[in-house]
Jmol script that loads the backbone (N, CA, C; Angstrom):
load data "model"
ATOM      1  N   UNK A   1      -2.727  51.194-147.785  1.00  0.00           N
ATOM      2  CA  UNK A   1      -2.978  49.792-147.510  1.00  0.00           C
ATOM      3  C   UNK A   1      -2.469  48.931-148.676  1.00  0.00           C
ATOM      4  N   UNK A   2      -2.046  47.751-148.347  1.00  0.00           N
ATOM      5  CA  UNK A   2      -1.485  46.849-149.352  1.00  0.00           C
ATOM      6  C   UNK A   2      -2.553  45.970-149.995  1.00  0.00           C
ATOM      7  N   UNK A   3      -2.168  45.354-151.102  1.00  0.00           N
ATOM      8  CA  UNK A   3      -2.996  44.361-151.768  1.00  0.00           C
ATOM      9  C   UNK A   3      -2.382  43.000-151.447  1.00  0.00           C
ATOM     10  N   UNK A   4      -3.225  41.993-151.197  1.00  0.00           N
ATOM     11  CA  UNK A   4      -2.749  40.682-150.751  1.00  0.00           C
ATOM     12  C   UNK A   4      -3.358  39.584-151.622  1.00  0.00           C
ATOM     13  N   UNK A   5      -2.521  38.675-152.091  1.00  0.00           N
ATOM     14  CA  UNK A   5      -2.984  37.439-152.713  1.00  0.00           C
ATOM     15  C   UNK A   5      -2.845  36.340-151.682  1.00  0.00           C
ATOM     16  N   UNK A   6      -3.892  35.532-151.498  1.00  0.00           N
ATOM     17  CA  UNK A   6      -3.842  34.413-150.576  1.00  0.00           C
ATOM     18  C   UNK A   6      -4.056  33.103-151.311  1.00  0.00           C
ATOM     19  N   UNK A   7      -3.376  32.059-150.852  1.00  0.00           N
ATOM     20  CA  UNK A   7      -3.439  30.745-151.477  1.00  0.00           C
ATOM     21  C   UNK A   7      -3.531  29.667-150.406  1.00  0.00           C
ATOM     22  N   UNK A   8      -4.314  28.634-150.668  1.00  0.00           N
ATOM     23  CA  UNK A   8      -4.356  27.461-149.797  1.00  0.00           C
ATOM     24  C   UNK A   8      -4.298  26.236-150.702  1.00  0.00           C
ATOM     25  N   UNK A   9      -3.386  25.312-150.390  1.00  0.00           N
ATOM     26  CA  UNK A   9      -3.250  24.077-151.174  1.00  0.00           C
ATOM     27  C   UNK A   9      -3.030  22.894-150.231  1.00  0.00           C
ATOM     28  N   UNK A  10      -3.207  21.708-150.773  1.00  0.00           N
ATOM     29  CA  UNK A  10      -2.880  20.470-150.066  1.00  0.00           C
ATOM     30  C   UNK A  10      -1.620  19.894-150.701  1.00  0.00           C
ATOM     31  N   UNK A  11      -0.651  19.541-149.861  1.00  0.00           N
ATOM     32  CA  UNK A  11       0.618  18.991-150.337  1.00  0.00           C
ATOM     33  C   UNK A  11       0.814  17.617-149.697  1.00  0.00           C
ATOM     34  N   UNK A  12       1.097  16.591-150.486  1.00  0.00           N
ATOM     35  CA  UNK A  12       1.384  15.284-149.893  1.00  0.00           C
ATOM     36  C   UNK A  12       2.556  15.397-148.914  1.00  0.00           C
ATOM     37  N   UNK A  13       2.416  14.767-147.768  1.00  0.00           N
ATOM     38  CA  UNK A  13       3.449  14.865-146.730  1.00  0.00           C
ATOM     39  C   UNK A  13       4.810  14.426-147.252  1.00  0.00           C
ATOM     40  N   UNK A  14       4.841  13.401-148.085  1.00  0.00           N
ATOM     41  CA  UNK A  14       6.122  12.909-148.581  1.00  0.00           C
ATOM     42  C   UNK A  14       6.747  13.835-149.634  1.00  0.00           C
ATOM     43  N   UNK A  15       5.994  14.867-150.079  1.00  0.00           N
ATOM     44  CA  UNK A  15       6.529  15.829-151.046  1.00  0.00           C
ATOM     45  C   UNK A  15       6.735  17.212-150.431  1.00  0.00           C
ATOM     46  N   UNK A  16       6.618  17.302-149.119  1.00  0.00           N
ATOM     47  CA  UNK A  16       6.733  18.606-148.469  1.00  0.00           C
ATOM     48  C   UNK A  16       8.111  19.228-148.664  1.00  0.00           C
ATOM     49  N   UNK A  17       9.172  18.448-148.604  1.00  0.00           N
ATOM     50  CA  UNK A  17      10.516  19.001-148.838  1.00  0.00           C
ATOM     51  C   UNK A  17      10.648  19.533-150.266  1.00  0.00           C
ATOM     52  N   UNK A  18      10.056  18.819-151.233  1.00  0.00           N
ATOM     53  CA  UNK A  18      10.065  19.296-152.620  1.00  0.00           C
ATOM     54  C   UNK A  18       9.300  20.612-152.723  1.00  0.00           C
ATOM     55  N   UNK A  19       8.167  20.693-152.030  1.00  0.00           N
ATOM     56  CA  UNK A  19       7.381  21.915-152.056  1.00  0.00           C
ATOM     57  C   UNK A  19       8.168  23.073-151.443  1.00  0.00           C
ATOM     58  N   UNK A  20       8.839  22.819-150.333  1.00  0.00           N
ATOM     59  CA  UNK A  20       9.614  23.882-149.684  1.00  0.00           C
ATOM     60  C   UNK A  20      10.723  24.387-150.598  1.00  0.00           C
ATOM     61  N   UNK A  21      11.363  23.495-151.332  1.00  0.00           N
ATOM     62  CA  UNK A  21      12.408  23.908-152.278  1.00  0.00           C
ATOM     63  C   UNK A  21      11.801  24.763-153.388  1.00  0.00           C
ATOM     64  N   UNK A  22      10.634  24.364-153.882  1.00  0.00           N
ATOM     65  CA  UNK A  22       9.946  25.142-154.901  1.00  0.00           C
ATOM     66  C   UNK A  22       9.526  26.501-154.350  1.00  0.00           C
ATOM     67  N   UNK A  23       9.073  26.549-153.102  1.00  0.00           N
ATOM     68  CA  UNK A  23       8.635  27.803-152.485  1.00  0.00           C
ATOM     69  C   UNK A  23       9.789  28.802-152.391  1.00  0.00           C
ATOM     70  N   UNK A  24      10.985  28.316-152.129  1.00  0.00           N
ATOM     71  CA  UNK A  24      12.147  29.217-152.069  1.00  0.00           C
ATOM     72  C   UNK A  24      12.363  29.873-153.429  1.00  0.00           C
ATOM     73  N   UNK A  25      12.252  29.093-154.483  1.00  0.00           N
ATOM     74  CA  UNK A  25      12.392  29.640-155.837  1.00  0.00           C
ATOM     75  C   UNK A  25      11.242  30.594-156.131  1.00  0.00           C
ATOM     76  N   UNK A  26      10.019  30.165-155.834  1.00  0.00           N
ATOM     77  CA  UNK A  26       8.844  30.998-156.116  1.00  0.00           C
ATOM     78  C   UNK A  26       8.916  32.324-155.374  1.00  0.00           C
ATOM     79  N   UNK A  27       9.299  32.272-154.105  1.00  0.00           N
ATOM     80  CA  UNK A  27       9.420  33.505-153.336  1.00  0.00           C
ATOM     81  C   UNK A  27      10.423  34.462-153.943  1.00  0.00           C
ATOM     82  N   UNK A  28      11.543  33.924-154.386  1.00  0.00           N
ATOM     83  CA  UNK A  28      12.562  34.761-155.033  1.00  0.00           C
ATOM     84  C   UNK A  28      12.019  35.400-156.307  1.00  0.00           C
ATOM     85  N   UNK A  29      11.289  34.605-157.084  1.00  0.00           N
ATOM     86  CA  UNK A  29      10.718  35.110-158.335  1.00  0.00           C
ATOM     87  C   UNK A  29       9.728  36.234-158.042  1.00  0.00           C
ATOM     88  N   UNK A  30       8.812  36.006-157.097  1.00  0.00           N
ATOM     89  CA  UNK A  30       7.819  37.032-156.761  1.00  0.00           C
ATOM     90  C   UNK A  30       8.509  38.315-156.292  1.00  0.00           C
ATOM     91  N   UNK A  31       9.493  38.167-155.414  1.00  0.00           N
ATOM     92  CA  UNK A  31      10.181  39.348-154.879  1.00  0.00           C
ATOM     93  C   UNK A  31      10.963  40.080-155.970  1.00  0.00           C
ATOM     94  N   UNK A  32      11.620  39.345-156.851  1.00  0.00           N
ATOM     95  CA  UNK A  32      12.359  39.971-157.954  1.00  0.00           C
ATOM     96  C   UNK A  32      11.445  40.793-158.848  1.00  0.00           C
ATOM     97  N   UNK A  33      10.200  40.335-158.999  1.00  0.00           N
ATOM     98  CA  UNK A  33       9.267  41.010-159.900  1.00  0.00           C
ATOM     99  C   UNK A  33       8.448  42.095-159.213  1.00  0.00           C
ATOM    100  N   UNK A  34       8.657  42.322-157.905  1.00  0.00           N
ATOM    101  CA  UNK A  34       8.038  43.473-157.276  1.00  0.00           C
ATOM    102  C   UNK A  34       7.137  43.241-156.084  1.00  0.00           C
ATOM    103  N   UNK A  35       6.980  42.003-155.625  1.00  0.00           N
ATOM    104  CA  UNK A  35       6.182  41.766-154.422  1.00  0.00           C
ATOM    105  C   UNK A  35       6.890  42.381-153.216  1.00  0.00           C
ATOM    106  N   UNK A  36       6.113  42.782-152.228  1.00  0.00           N
ATOM    107  CA  UNK A  36       6.685  43.334-150.995  1.00  0.00           C
ATOM    108  C   UNK A  36       7.069  42.248-150.008  1.00  0.00           C
ATOM    109  N   UNK A  37       6.267  41.182-149.958  1.00  0.00           N
ATOM    110  CA  UNK A  37       6.566  40.060-149.060  1.00  0.00           C
ATOM    111  C   UNK A  37       5.969  38.788-149.644  1.00  0.00           C
ATOM    112  N   UNK A  38       6.507  37.666-149.204  1.00  0.00           N
ATOM    113  CA  UNK A  38       6.081  36.348-149.672  1.00  0.00           C
ATOM    114  C   UNK A  38       6.173  35.414-148.475  1.00  0.00           C
ATOM    115  N   UNK A  39       5.051  34.802-148.081  1.00  0.00           N
ATOM    116  CA  UNK A  39       5.016  33.967-146.874  1.00  0.00           C
ATOM    117  C   UNK A  39       4.384  32.618-147.198  1.00  0.00           C
ATOM    118  N   UNK A  40       5.015  31.541-146.726  1.00  0.00           N
ATOM    119  CA  UNK A  40       4.505  30.178-146.874  1.00  0.00           C
ATOM    120  C   UNK A  40       4.397  29.561-145.487  1.00  0.00           C
ATOM    121  N   UNK A  41       3.276  28.932-145.179  1.00  0.00           N
ATOM    122  CA  UNK A  41       3.051  28.331-143.861  1.00  0.00           C
ATOM    123  C   UNK A  41       2.510  26.913-144.027  1.00  0.00           C
ATOM    124  N   UNK A  42       3.017  25.983-143.216  1.00  0.00           N
ATOM    125  CA  UNK A  42       2.522  24.603-143.203  1.00  0.00           C
ATOM    126  C   UNK A  42       1.553  24.467-142.039  1.00  0.00           C
ATOM    127  N   UNK A  43       0.406  23.878-142.302  1.00  0.00           N
ATOM    128  CA  UNK A  43      -0.613  23.715-141.275  1.00  0.00           C
ATOM    129  C   UNK A  43      -0.110  22.945-140.067  1.00  0.00           C
ATOM    130  N   UNK A  44      -0.423  23.462-138.898  1.00  0.00           N
ATOM    131  CA  UNK A  44      -0.041  22.837-137.640  1.00  0.00           C
ATOM    132  C   UNK A  44      -1.284  22.579-136.785  1.00  0.00           C
ATOM    133  N   UNK A  45      -2.247  23.472-136.849  1.00  0.00           N
ATOM    134  CA  UNK A  45      -3.480  23.357-136.082  1.00  0.00           C
ATOM    135  C   UNK A  45      -4.640  23.691-137.006  1.00  0.00           C
ATOM    136  N   UNK A  46      -4.931  22.792-137.937  1.00  0.00           N
ATOM    137  CA  UNK A  46      -5.981  23.002-138.929  1.00  0.00           C
ATOM    138  C   UNK A  46      -6.935  21.802-138.914  1.00  0.00           C
ATOM    139  N   UNK A  47      -7.822  21.767-137.920  1.00  0.00           N
ATOM    140  CA  UNK A  47      -8.722  20.631-137.792  1.00  0.00           C
ATOM    141  C   UNK A  47      -9.685  20.513-138.972  1.00  0.00           C
ATOM    142  N   UNK A  48     -10.101  19.302-139.208  1.00  0.00           N
ATOM    143  CA  UNK A  48     -11.085  19.010-140.246  1.00  0.00           C
ATOM    144  C   UNK A  48     -12.452  19.376-139.681  1.00  0.00           C
ATOM    145  N   UNK A  49     -13.026  20.434-140.189  1.00  0.00           N
ATOM    146  CA  UNK A  49     -14.287  20.942-139.647  1.00  0.00           C
ATOM    147  C   UNK A  49     -15.496  20.130-140.077  1.00  0.00           C
ATOM    148  N   UNK A  50     -16.568  20.280-139.307  1.00  0.00           N
ATOM    149  CA  UNK A  50     -17.816  19.578-139.608  1.00  0.00           C
ATOM    150  C   UNK A  50     -18.441  20.094-140.901  1.00  0.00           C
ATOM    151  N   UNK A  51     -18.377  21.419-141.115  1.00  0.00           N
ATOM    152  CA  UNK A  51     -18.972  22.012-142.302  1.00  0.00           C
ATOM    153  C   UNK A  51     -17.937  22.665-143.212  1.00  0.00           C
ATOM    154  N   UNK A  52     -17.036  23.441-142.612  1.00  0.00           N
ATOM    155  CA  UNK A  52     -16.004  24.120-143.399  1.00  0.00           C
ATOM    156  C   UNK A  52     -14.679  24.054-142.657  1.00  0.00           C
ATOM    157  N   UNK A  53     -13.614  24.120-143.388  1.00  0.00           N
ATOM    158  CA  UNK A  53     -12.274  24.134-142.807  1.00  0.00           C
ATOM    159  C   UNK A  53     -11.268  24.257-143.952  1.00  0.00           C
ATOM    160  N   UNK A  54     -10.038  24.553-143.589  1.00  0.00           N
ATOM    161  CA  UNK A  54      -8.983  24.580-144.607  1.00  0.00           C
ATOM    162  C   UNK A  54      -8.845  23.214-145.288  1.00  0.00           C
ATOM    163  N   UNK A  55      -8.782  22.099-144.526  1.00  0.00           N
ATOM    164  CA  UNK A  55      -8.653  20.806-145.207  1.00  0.00           C
ATOM    165  C   UNK A  55      -9.829  20.506-146.136  1.00  0.00           C
ATOM    166  N   UNK A  56     -11.033  20.844-145.714  1.00  0.00           N
ATOM    167  CA  UNK A  56     -12.206  20.616-146.576  1.00  0.00           C
ATOM    168  C   UNK A  56     -12.118  21.455-147.845  1.00  0.00           C
ATOM    169  N   UNK A  57     -11.674  22.691-147.705  1.00  0.00           N
ATOM    170  CA  UNK A  57     -11.642  23.609-148.841  1.00  0.00           C
ATOM    171  C   UNK A  57     -10.770  23.090-149.980  1.00  0.00           C
ATOM    172  N   UNK A  58      -9.687  22.393-149.642  1.00  0.00           N
ATOM    173  CA  UNK A  58      -8.761  21.902-150.670  1.00  0.00           C
ATOM    174  C   UNK A  58      -8.832  20.388-150.831  1.00  0.00           C
ATOM    175  N   UNK A  59      -9.855  19.783-150.229  1.00  0.00           N
ATOM    176  CA  UNK A  59     -10.037  18.330-150.302  1.00  0.00           C
ATOM    177  C   UNK A  59      -8.775  17.582-149.879  1.00  0.00           C
ATOM    178  N   UNK A  60      -8.186  18.026-148.764  1.00  0.00           N
ATOM    179  CA  UNK A  60      -6.957  17.403-148.268  1.00  0.00           C
ATOM    180  C   UNK A  60      -7.221  15.963-147.851  1.00  0.00           C
ATOM    181  N   UNK A  61      -6.306  15.105-148.236  1.00  0.00           N
ATOM    182  CA  UNK A  61      -6.383  13.689-147.875  1.00  0.00           C
ATOM    183  C   UNK A  61      -5.593  13.453-146.591  1.00  0.00           C
ATOM    184  N   UNK A  62      -5.737  12.276-146.019  1.00  0.00           N
ATOM    185  CA  UNK A  62      -5.056  11.950-144.757  1.00  0.00           C
ATOM    186  C   UNK A  62      -3.540  12.054-144.861  1.00  0.00           C
ATOM    187  N   UNK A  63      -3.001  11.827-146.042  1.00  0.00           N
ATOM    188  CA  UNK A  63      -1.550  11.858-146.216  1.00  0.00           C
ATOM    189  C   UNK A  63      -1.057  13.210-146.735  1.00  0.00           C
ATOM    190  N   UNK A  64      -1.877  14.265-146.574  1.00  0.00           N
ATOM    191  CA  UNK A  64      -1.513  15.594-147.053  1.00  0.00           C
ATOM    192  C   UNK A  64      -1.553  16.614-145.913  1.00  0.00           C
ATOM    193  N   UNK A  65      -0.787  17.681-146.091  1.00  0.00           N
ATOM    194  CA  UNK A  65      -0.809  18.813-145.171  1.00  0.00           C
ATOM    195  C   UNK A  65      -1.352  20.022-145.924  1.00  0.00           C
ATOM    196  N   UNK A  66      -1.940  20.947-145.174  1.00  0.00           N
ATOM    197  CA  UNK A  66      -2.447  22.179-145.770  1.00  0.00           C
ATOM    198  C   UNK A  66      -1.347  23.239-145.712  1.00  0.00           C
ATOM    199  N   UNK A  67      -1.150  23.910-146.841  1.00  0.00           N
ATOM    200  CA  UNK A  67      -0.198  25.013-146.917  1.00  0.00           C
ATOM    201  C   UNK A  67      -0.989  26.288-147.205  1.00  0.00           C
ATOM    202  N   UNK A  68      -0.731  27.300-146.393  1.00  0.00           N
ATOM    203  CA  UNK A  68      -1.389  28.602-146.511  1.00  0.00           C
ATOM    204  C   UNK A  68      -0.300  29.616-146.844  1.00  0.00           C
ATOM    205  N   UNK A  69      -0.513  30.393-147.893  1.00  0.00           N
ATOM    206  CA  UNK A  69       0.509  31.324-148.365  1.00  0.00           C
ATOM    207  C   UNK A  69      -0.117  32.659-148.710  1.00  0.00           C
ATOM    208  N   UNK A  70       0.702  33.709-148.609  1.00  0.00           N
ATOM    209  CA  UNK A  70       0.235  35.000-149.080  1.00  0.00           C
ATOM    210  C   UNK A  70       1.397  35.826-149.590  1.00  0.00           C
ATOM    211  N   UNK A  71       1.040  36.743-150.495  1.00  0.00           N
ATOM    212  CA  UNK A  71       1.999  37.648-151.116  1.00  0.00           C
ATOM    213  C   UNK A  71       1.406  39.047-151.002  1.00  0.00           C
ATOM    214  N   UNK A  72       2.227  40.031-150.640  1.00  0.00           N
ATOM    215  CA  UNK A  72       1.726  41.401-150.546  1.00  0.00           C
ATOM    216  C   UNK A  72       2.360  42.283-151.616  1.00  0.00           C
ATOM    217  N   UNK A  73       1.579  43.300-151.987  1.00  0.00           N
ATOM    218  CA  UNK A  73       1.977  44.244-153.035  1.00  0.00           C
ATOM    219  C   UNK A  73       1.559  45.646-152.614  1.00  0.00           C
ATOM    220  N   UNK A  74       2.132  46.648-153.251  1.00  0.00           N
ATOM    221  CA  UNK A  74       1.746  48.040-152.981  1.00  0.00           C
ATOM    222  C   UNK A  74       0.304  48.322-153.393  1.00  0.00           C
ATOM    223  N   UNK A  75      -0.153  47.700-154.491  1.00  0.00           N
ATOM    224  CA  UNK A  75      -1.493  47.981-155.012  1.00  0.00           C
ATOM    225  C   UNK A  75      -1.961  46.844-155.905  1.00  0.00           C
ATOM    226  N   UNK A  76      -3.227  46.862-156.276  1.00  0.00           N
ATOM    227  CA  UNK A  76      -3.780  45.876-157.201  1.00  0.00           C
ATOM    228  C   UNK A  76      -3.108  46.002-158.567  1.00  0.00           C
ATOM    229  N   UNK A  77      -2.850  47.220-158.984  1.00  0.00           N
ATOM    230  CA  UNK A  77      -2.215  47.440-160.291  1.00  0.00           C
ATOM    231  C   UNK A  77      -0.820  46.821-160.326  1.00  0.00           C
ATOM    232  N   UNK A  78      -0.069  47.025-159.262  1.00  0.00           N
ATOM    233  CA  UNK A  78       1.267  46.430-159.195  1.00  0.00           C
ATOM    234  C   UNK A  78       1.154  44.919-159.115  1.00  0.00           C
ATOM    235  N   UNK A  79       0.193  44.411-158.340  1.00  0.00           N
ATOM    236  CA  UNK A  79      -0.019  42.959-158.267  1.00  0.00           C
ATOM    237  C   UNK A  79      -0.280  42.384-159.650  1.00  0.00           C
ATOM    238  N   UNK A  80      -1.151  43.024-160.433  1.00  0.00           N
ATOM    239  CA  UNK A  80      -1.459  42.508-161.767  1.00  0.00           C
ATOM    240  C   UNK A  80      -0.204  42.453-162.637  1.00  0.00           C
ATOM    241  N   UNK A  81       0.627  43.463-162.552  1.00  0.00           N
ATOM    242  CA  UNK A  81       1.871  43.484-163.330  1.00  0.00           C
ATOM    243  C   UNK A  81       2.837  42.409-162.841  1.00  0.00           C
ATOM    244  N   UNK A  82       2.972  42.273-161.522  1.00  0.00           N
ATOM    245  CA  UNK A  82       3.891  41.273-160.954  1.00  0.00           C
ATOM    246  C   UNK A  82       3.441  39.865-161.338  1.00  0.00           C
ATOM    247  N   UNK A  83       2.166  39.572-161.168  1.00  0.00           N
ATOM    248  CA  UNK A  83       1.668  38.223-161.475  1.00  0.00           C
ATOM    249  C   UNK A  83       1.869  37.908-162.953  1.00  0.00           C
ATOM    250  N   UNK A  84       1.674  38.882-163.821  1.00  0.00           N
ATOM    251  CA  UNK A  84       1.928  38.659-165.245  1.00  0.00           C
ATOM    252  C   UNK A  84       3.367  38.248-165.509  1.00  0.00           C
ATOM    253  N   UNK A  85       4.301  38.922-164.843  1.00  0.00           N
ATOM    254  CA  UNK A  85       5.724  38.592-165.001  1.00  0.00           C
ATOM    255  C   UNK A  85       6.044  37.223-164.389  1.00  0.00           C
ATOM    256  N   UNK A  86       5.444  36.939-163.243  1.00  0.00           N
ATOM    257  CA  UNK A  86       5.681  35.651-162.581  1.00  0.00           C
ATOM    258  C   UNK A  86       5.194  34.506-163.463  1.00  0.00           C
ATOM    259  N   UNK A  87       4.015  34.661-164.039  1.00  0.00           N
ATOM    260  CA  UNK A  87       3.455  33.590-164.878  1.00  0.00           C
ATOM    261  C   UNK A  87       4.296  33.347-166.128  1.00  0.00           C
ATOM    262  N   UNK A  88       5.027  34.361-166.568  1.00  0.00           N
ATOM    263  CA  UNK A  88       5.906  34.217-167.739  1.00  0.00           C
ATOM    264  C   UNK A  88       7.317  33.777-167.374  1.00  0.00           C
ATOM    265  N   UNK A  89       7.621  33.711-166.089  1.00  0.00           N
ATOM    266  CA  UNK A  89       8.980  33.378-165.658  1.00  0.00           C
ATOM    267  C   UNK A  89       9.237  31.882-165.842  1.00  0.00           C
ATOM    268  N   UNK A  90      10.278  31.516-166.578  1.00  0.00           N
ATOM    269  CA  UNK A  90      10.538  30.092-166.860  1.00  0.00           C
ATOM    270  C   UNK A  90      10.885  29.264-165.623  1.00  0.00           C
ATOM    271  N   UNK A  91      11.253  29.912-164.517  1.00  0.00           N
ATOM    272  CA  UNK A  91      11.579  29.155-163.305  1.00  0.00           C
ATOM    273  C   UNK A  91      10.349  28.554-162.639  1.00  0.00           C
ATOM    274  N   UNK A  92       9.163  28.992-163.035  1.00  0.00           N
ATOM    275  CA  UNK A  92       7.932  28.491-162.410  1.00  0.00           C
ATOM    276  C   UNK A  92       7.003  27.836-163.419  1.00  0.00           C
ATOM    277  N   UNK A  93       7.584  27.147-164.359  1.00  0.00           N
ATOM    278  CA  UNK A  93       6.777  26.419-165.337  1.00  0.00           C
ATOM    279  C   UNK A  93       5.940  25.354-164.642  1.00  0.00           C
ATOM    280  N   UNK A  94       4.830  24.996-165.250  1.00  0.00           N
ATOM    281  CA  UNK A  94       3.932  23.991-164.668  1.00  0.00           C
ATOM    282  C   UNK A  94       4.657  22.682-164.384  1.00  0.00           C
ATOM    283  N   UNK A  95       5.613  22.325-165.209  1.00  0.00           N
ATOM    284  CA  UNK A  95       6.353  21.082-164.993  1.00  0.00           C
ATOM    285  C   UNK A  95       7.075  21.074-163.645  1.00  0.00           C
ATOM    286  N   UNK A  96       7.382  22.261-163.138  1.00  0.00           N
ATOM    287  CA  UNK A  96       8.113  22.369-161.877  1.00  0.00           C
ATOM    288  C   UNK A  96       7.241  22.058-160.661  1.00  0.00           C
ATOM    289  N   UNK A  97       5.924  22.261-160.780  1.00  0.00           N
ATOM    290  CA  UNK A  97       5.075  22.088-159.601  1.00  0.00           C
ATOM    291  C   UNK A  97       3.967  21.052-159.749  1.00  0.00           C
ATOM    292  N   UNK A  98       3.618  20.646-160.972  1.00  0.00           N
ATOM    293  CA  UNK A  98       2.447  19.782-161.129  1.00  0.00           C
ATOM    294  C   UNK A  98       2.617  18.401-160.492  1.00  0.00           C
ATOM    295  N   UNK A  99       3.842  17.953-160.265  1.00  0.00           N
ATOM    296  CA  UNK A  99       4.059  16.671-159.606  1.00  0.00           C
ATOM    297  C   UNK A  99       4.220  16.810-158.092  1.00  0.00           C
ATOM    298  N   UNK A 100       4.119  18.044-157.595  1.00  0.00           N
ATOM    299  CA  UNK A 100       4.257  18.282-156.160  1.00  0.00           C
ATOM    300  C   UNK A 100       2.883  18.483-155.510  1.00  0.00           C
ATOM    301  N   UNK A 101       1.990  19.229-156.172  1.00  0.00           N
ATOM    302  CA  UNK A 101       0.643  19.439-155.639  1.00  0.00           C
ATOM    303  C   UNK A 101      -0.344  19.561-156.784  1.00  0.00           C
ATOM    304  N   UNK A 102      -1.620  19.380-156.457  1.00  0.00           N
ATOM    305  CA  UNK A 102      -2.696  19.427-157.441  1.00  0.00           C
ATOM    306  C   UNK A 102      -3.252  20.844-157.508  1.00  0.00           C
ATOM    307  N   UNK A 103      -2.897  21.565-158.550  1.00  0.00           N
ATOM    308  CA  UNK A 103      -3.333  22.945-158.702  1.00  0.00           C
ATOM    309  C   UNK A 103      -4.838  23.105-158.843  1.00  0.00           C
ATOM    310  N   UNK A 104      -5.536  22.041-159.222  1.00  0.00           N
ATOM    311  CA  UNK A 104      -6.992  22.116-159.350  1.00  0.00           C
ATOM    312  C   UNK A 104      -7.671  22.248-157.992  1.00  0.00           C
ATOM    313  N   UNK A 105      -6.974  21.859-156.926  1.00  0.00           N
ATOM    314  CA  UNK A 105      -7.559  21.958-155.583  1.00  0.00           C
ATOM    315  C   UNK A 105      -7.084  23.205-154.836  1.00  0.00           C
ATOM    316  N   UNK A 106      -6.335  24.070-155.499  1.00  0.00           N
ATOM    317  CA  UNK A 106      -5.876  25.315-154.877  1.00  0.00           C
ATOM    318  C   UNK A 106      -7.050  26.285-154.780  1.00  0.00           C
ATOM    319  N   UNK A 107      -7.135  26.967-153.641  1.00  0.00           N
ATOM    320  CA  UNK A 107      -8.046  28.104-153.567  1.00  0.00           C
ATOM    321  C   UNK A 107      -7.180  29.352-153.437  1.00  0.00           C
ATOM    322  N   UNK A 108      -7.602  30.418-154.073  1.00  0.00           N
ATOM    323  CA  UNK A 108      -6.800  31.633-154.061  1.00  0.00           C
ATOM    324  C   UNK A 108      -7.701  32.830-154.315  1.00  0.00           C
ATOM    325  N   UNK A 109      -7.195  33.979-153.997  1.00  0.00           N
ATOM    326  CA  UNK A 109      -7.927  35.204-154.264  1.00  0.00           C
ATOM    327  C   UNK A 109      -7.091  36.410-153.918  1.00  0.00           C
ATOM    328  N   UNK A 110      -7.516  37.551-154.444  1.00  0.00           N
ATOM    329  CA  UNK A 110      -6.856  38.811-154.174  1.00  0.00           C
ATOM    330  C   UNK A 110      -7.718  39.659-153.257  1.00  0.00           C
ATOM    331  N   UNK A 111      -7.080  40.366-152.333  1.00  0.00           N
ATOM    332  CA  UNK A 111      -7.795  41.103-151.300  1.00  0.00           C
ATOM    333  C   UNK A 111      -7.190  42.487-151.089  1.00  0.00           C
ATOM    334  N   UNK A 112      -8.068  43.484-150.970  1.00  0.00           N
ATOM    335  CA  UNK A 112      -7.643  44.824-150.544  1.00  0.00           C
ATOM    336  C   UNK A 112      -7.605  44.803-149.024  1.00  0.00           C
ATOM    337  N   UNK A 113      -6.486  45.167-148.450  1.00  0.00           N
ATOM    338  CA  UNK A 113      -6.434  45.229-146.985  1.00  0.00           C
ATOM    339  C   UNK A 113      -7.144  46.499-146.524  1.00  0.00           C
ATOM    340  N   UNK A 114      -7.787  46.416-145.370  1.00  0.00           N
ATOM    341  CA  UNK A 114      -8.441  47.594-144.808  1.00  0.00           C
ATOM    342  C   UNK A 114      -7.930  47.936-143.415  1.00  0.00           C
ATOM    343  N   UNK A 115      -7.097  47.034-142.844  1.00  0.00           N
ATOM    344  CA  UNK A 115      -6.518  47.290-141.540  1.00  0.00           C
ATOM    345  C   UNK A 115      -5.163  46.629-141.482  1.00  0.00           C
ATOM    346  N   UNK A 116      -4.150  47.377-141.122  1.00  0.00           N
ATOM    347  CA  UNK A 116      -2.811  46.841-140.928  1.00  0.00           C
ATOM    348  C   UNK A 116      -2.261  47.458-139.645  1.00  0.00           C
ATOM    349  N   UNK A 117      -1.941  46.641-138.688  1.00  0.00           N
ATOM    350  CA  UNK A 117      -1.446  47.134-137.390  1.00  0.00           C
ATOM    351  C   UNK A 117       0.035  46.842-137.244  1.00  0.00           C
TER     352      UNK A 117
END
end "model"
wireframe off; spacefill off
backbone 0.3
color backbone group
């Protein structure tokens, strides 16, 4: 079974093209450093829930879209090594993304998969 990192962020609609360009670079960086897959998705059917929802989780504003992303790895150990290399990669410096989305509102986590069909 694979190890998965999941991310959810809010991106201003007028910066979505900038985010997509950054995602292409980020995906390349992750894959170069050993990720098995890298997926980015823009919310299409993510209603604002009464108690919980993707938009609530990231405090999405009316002029923002929710982006859901995940990266897969062979194992947690490989993920830890890959993420270390990614964080040191100069192509993904904070200056490259801090004007596109608010990293303080990102939710993320690592997960052991238990079922893959």
